[in-house]
C-alpha positions in Angstrom: -82.2 26.6 -42.7 -78.5 26.5 -41.9 -76.5 24.3 -44.4 -75.6 21.6 -41.8 -79.1 21.3 -40.4 -80.6 20.9 -43.9 -78.2 18.0 -44.5 -79.1 16.5 -41.1 -82.8 16.8 -42.0 -82.2 14.3 -44.7 -80.4 11.9 -42.4 -83.3 12.1 -40.0 -82.0 12.1 -36.4 -79.0 12.5 -34.2 -79.0 8.7 -34.0 -78.6 8.4 -37.7 -75.7 10.9 -37.6 -74.0 9.0 -34.8 -74.3 5.8 -36.8 -72.8 7.5 -39.8 -69.9 8.9 -37.9 -68.7 5.6 -36.6 -67.9 2.5 -38.6 -66.6 -0.1 -36.1 -64.7 -3.2 -37.0 -66.3 -6.6 -36.5 -64.6 -7.0 -33.2 -65.6 -3.6 -32.1 -69.2 -4.1 -33.1 -69.4 -7.1 -30.9 -68.4 -5.2 -27.8 -69.9 -1.8 -28.5 -72.8 -0.7 -26.3 -76.3 -0.7 -27.9 -77.1 2.4 -30.0 -78.5 5.1 -27.7 -80.8 7.9 -28.5 -80.2 11.6 -27.8 -77.7 14.2 -28.8 -74.4 13.4 -30.5 -71.6 13.7 -27.9 -68.8 15.8 -29.2 -65.6 16.8 -27.5 -63.7 19.7 -29.1 -60.1 19.8 -28.1 -57.3 22.1 -29.2 -55.3 25.3 -28.9 -56.0 28.9 -29.7 -56.8 28.2 -33.3 -59.7 26.1 -32.0 -60.6 28.3 -29.0 -60.7 31.5 -31.1 -59.0 33.7 -28.6 -58.9 37.0 -30.5 -61.5 39.8 -30.4 -62.1 39.3 -34.1 -63.8 36.0 -33.3 -66.3 37.4 -30.8 -66.9 37.6 -27.1 -65.5 35.2 -24.6 -67.7 32.3 -23.7 -68.4 31.1 -20.2 -66.8 29.9 -18.0 -64.0 32.5 -18.3 -61.3 30.2 -17.2 -58.4 31.8 -19.1 -58.6 29.5 -22.1 -60.1 32.4 -24.2 -62.8 30.4 -26.1 -64.9 32.7 -28.2 -68.5 32.9 -29.6 -67.1 32.9 -33.1 -64.8 29.9 -32.8 -65.6 26.9 -35.1 -66.9 24.6 -32.3 -69.4 27.3 -31.3 -70.4 27.9 -34.9 -71.1 24.2 -35.5 -72.8 23.9 -32.1 -75.2 26.6 -33.0 -75.9 25.1 -36.4 -76.6 21.6 -34.9 -78.6 22.9 -32.0 -80.1 20.2 -29.9 -78.7 17.4 -32.1 -75.3 17.8 -30.5 -74.0 17.9 -27.0 -70.7 19.8 -27.2 -67.9 19.9 -24.6 -65.5 22.5 -25.8 -62.4 22.4 -23.6 -60.0 23.9 -26.2 -57.5 26.3 -24.6 -55.2 28.9 -25.9 -51.6 27.8 -25.6 -52.4 24.1 -25.3 -49.9 21.5 -26.4 -50.5 17.8 -27.1 -49.5 17.0 -23.6 -52.1 19.4 -22.3 -54.7 17.3 -24.2 -53.7 13.8 -23.0 -51.7 14.2 -19.8 -50.9 17.4 -18.1 -52.9 20.3 -16.6 -52.5 23.7 -18.2 -52.1 27.2 -16.7 -54.0 29.4 -19.2 -53.0 32.9 -19.9 -56.3 34.4 -21.0 -56.7 36.8 -23.9 -54.3 39.7 -24.3 -56.2 43.0 -24.2 -54.6 46.3 -25.2 -53.4 48.6 -23.8 -52.4 46.4 -20.9 -50.9 43.7 -23.0 -52.0 40.8 -20.8 -55.4 39.6 -19.6 -56.4 41.8 -16.6 -58.0 38.8 -14.9 -54.9 36.7 -15.0 -53.4 34.6 -13.4 -56.0 31.8 -13.8 -56.0 28.5 -11.9 -54.9 25.5 -13.9 -57.4 23.6 -16.1 -57.3 19.8 -16.3 -56.0 17.8 -19.2 -58.5 18.1 -22.1 -58.9 14.4 -22.3 -61.0 14.6 -19.2 -63.9 15.8 -21.5 -63.7 12.5 -23.4 -65.3 9.2 -22.3 -66.5 5.8 -23.6 -69.7 7.3 -24.8 -68.1 10.1 -26.8 -69.1 9.9 -30.5 -66.9 12.6 -32.1 -63.6 14.1 -31.1 -62.1 17.1 -32.9 -58.5 18.0 -32.0 -56.4 20.9 -33.3 -53.0 21.1 -31.7 -49.3 20.8 -32.7 -48.3 24.4 -33.2 -47.4 25.0 -29.6 -45.6 21.7 -29.4 -43.4 22.9 -32.2 -42.9 26.3 -30.7 -44.6 28.0 -33.6 -45.6 31.1 -31.6 -42.1 31.4 -30.2 -40.7 31.2 -33.8 -43.0 33.8 -35.1 -42.2 36.2 -32.3 -38.5 35.7 -32.7 -38.7 36.2 -36.5 -40.4 39.6 -36.0 -37.7 40.6 -33.5 -34.8 39.4 -35.7 -36.3 40.9 -38.8 -36.2 44.3 -37.1 -32.5 44.0 -36.5 -31.8 43.4 -40.2 -34.4 45.8 -41.5 -36.1 42.9 -43.3 -33.0 41.7 -45.1 -31.7 38.1 -45.2 -33.1 35.2 -43.2 -32.1 35.8 -39.6 -34.9 33.5 -38.2 -34.0 30.7 -40.5 -30.4 31.1 -39.5 -31.4 30.8 -35.8 -33.9 27.9 -36.0 -33.3 25.8 -39.1 -30.9 23.3 -37.4 -33.3 22.8 -34.5 -36.3 21.9 -36.6 -35.6 18.1 -37.0 -35.5 17.6 -33.3 -38.6 19.7 -32.8 -40.5 17.7 -35.4 -39.4 14.4 -33.9 -40.8 15.5 -30.5 -44.0 16.7 -32.0 -44.5 13.4 -33.9 -44.0 11.4 -30.8 -46.3 13.5 -28.6 -49.0 13.6 -31.3 -48.9 9.8 -31.5 -49.2 9.5 -27.7 -52.1 11.9 -27.7 -54.1 10.0 -30.4 -53.3 6.7 -28.7 -54.7 8.1 -25.4 -57.8 9.5 -27.0 -58.6 6.2 -28.7 -58.1 4.3 -25.4 -60.5 6.7 -23.7 -63.2 6.7 -26.4 -62.7 3.5 -28.5 -65.8 4.1 -30.7 -65.4 7.8 -31.3 -64.6 9.3 -34.7 -61.5 11.4 -34.4 -60.9 14.4 -36.6 -57.4 16.0 -36.5 -57.5 19.6 -37.6 -54.5 21.2 -39.3 -53.4 24.8 -39.7 -54.4 27.2 -42.4 -52.4 29.1 -45.0 -50.8 31.8 -42.9 -48.2 33.0 -45.3 -48.9 33.7 -49.0 -47.2 31.9 -51.8 -46.0 35.3 -53.0 -44.4 36.8 -49.9 -43.9 40.1 -51.7 -47.6 40.7 -50.8 -46.5 41.2 -47.2 -45.5 44.8 -46.3 -42.5 45.1 -44.1 -43.3 46.8 -40.8 -47.1 46.5 -41.2 -48.6 45.5 -37.9 -51.8 44.3 -39.7 -49.6 41.7 -41.3 -46.3 40.2 -40.1 -44.7 43.4 -38.8 -40.9 43.3 -39.2 -40.7 39.7 -40.4 -38.0 39.4 -43.1 -39.4 38.4 -46.5 -37.0 35.5 -46.8 -38.0 34.2 -43.3 -41.7 34.3 -44.3 -41.0 31.8 -47.2 -38.9 29.7 -44.8 -41.6 29.7 -42.1 -44.2 28.7 -44.7 -42.2 25.9 -46.3 -40.0 24.6 -43.5 -42.3 25.0 -40.5 -46.0 25.3 -41.4 -46.2 22.8 -44.2 -44.2 20.1 -42.4 -46.3 20.8 -39.3 -49.5 19.9 -41.2 -47.7 16.9 -42.8 -46.8 15.5 -39.3 -50.4 15.8 -38.2 -51.7 14.2 -41.4 -49.2 11.3 -41.1 -50.0 10.6 -37.4 -53.8 10.8 -38.1 -53.4 8.3 -41.0 -51.4 5.9 -38.8 -54.2 5.8 -36.3 -57.0 5.5 -38.9 -58.2 9.0 -38.2 -59.4 11.8 -40.5 -57.2 14.8 -41.2 -59.0 18.0 -41.9 -56.7 19.8 -44.2 -57.2 23.6 -43.9 -54.3 24.5 -46.0 -55.6 24.2 -49.6 -59.0 25.8 -48.8 -57.4 28.9 -47.3 -54.9 29.5 -50.1 -55.3 33.0 -51.4 -56.6 34.1 -48.0 -53.4 34.4 -45.9 -52.6 37.2 -43.6 -51.2 39.2 -46.5 -53.9 38.6 -49.1 -56.5 41.3 -49.6 -59.4 39.0 -48.7 -57.6 37.6 -45.6 -59.1 35.0 -43.4 -56.3 35.4 -40.8 -55.2 38.6 -39.2 -51.6 39.6 -38.5 -50.1 40.9 -35.4 -53.0 43.3 -35.0 -56.6 43.1 -36.3 -56.9 46.9 -36.2 -54.8 49.8 -35.0 -57.8 52.0 -34.0 -59.3 50.6 -32.0 -56.2 48.6 -31.0 -57.0 44.9 -31.2 -54.5 42.1 -31.0 -54.6 39.1 -33.4 -51.2 37.5 -33.0 -51.6 35.8 -36.4 -54.9 33.9 -35.9 -58.0 33.2 -37.9 -60.6 36.0 -37.9 -64.3 35.4 -38.2 -64.1 34.5 -41.9 -61.3 32.0 -41.1 -63.2 30.4 -38.3 -66.3 30.1 -40.5 -64.4 28.2 -43.3 -62.9 25.9 -40.7 -66.4 25.2 -39.3 -67.6 24.3 -42.8 -64.6 21.9 -43.4 -65.0 20.2 -40.0 -68.7 19.8 -40.6 -68.1 18.1 -43.9 -65.5 15.8 -42.4 -67.7 14.9 -39.5 -70.5 13.9 -41.9 -68.2 12.1 -44.3 -68.7 14.7 -47.0 
């Protein structure tokens, strides 16, 4: 029996799980609808780290709307573990920002497939704001965004390009972006707050889990081989340490702080994924590529192992473990 199902067997039913997920205040309890029977209603929101996107996390799920959700993404892993006890609406979408969650439609780009470089089925029509999957009866919301708000993908791409011009020497990416980071973080903080406010207004009785980002860069950046496409390609060693300490860690801190301010639970992936970065031998994230032959893009995303550990951590947080 899967780990989560064995734990749920002790709880008894999906109703018991729903009761355990939500602890309303006295005022909320007075206005909350009567407890219903049936599957736990869960909305999974997020960007490519939630959707899966890369080939290393499985086939694309249906509908193929350009959001690149995969069969090995953590929402899908948890859904299969819970079976009929959960009713999942996974509307995560690669490239999503906080605003794409709470306010604006998104034009998804699909999954890049070599050797074309772009999804051959693109362009895709816009998808609605992810909050449309949330309603008053929603029991659980998981949301994993923030990296695109900060421009993390743009920064990674630029670091690779700039590192190639210096042959890995110095910190050209830090030199370009460091002064911009305070403003970027201020915008991220404000949008994340608006997003959580909107989610709570739409689903006042839902438990909200905010999911952070894993340990992409190792503590010892000398583990990363300059020019290795299976790692960070031509990223300068100094910029790897800067991106880890000045971008990734503060990104998680902002998410944790905003979650705490709203009384939500922050699922911290960073400690659990230490020692399993892109450059570690047992890596739970892939680098620019997953493999050279066959050619498979990863674009610095969790692989199957990475999605599995996220699934376990999110399960534990949902059940209060």
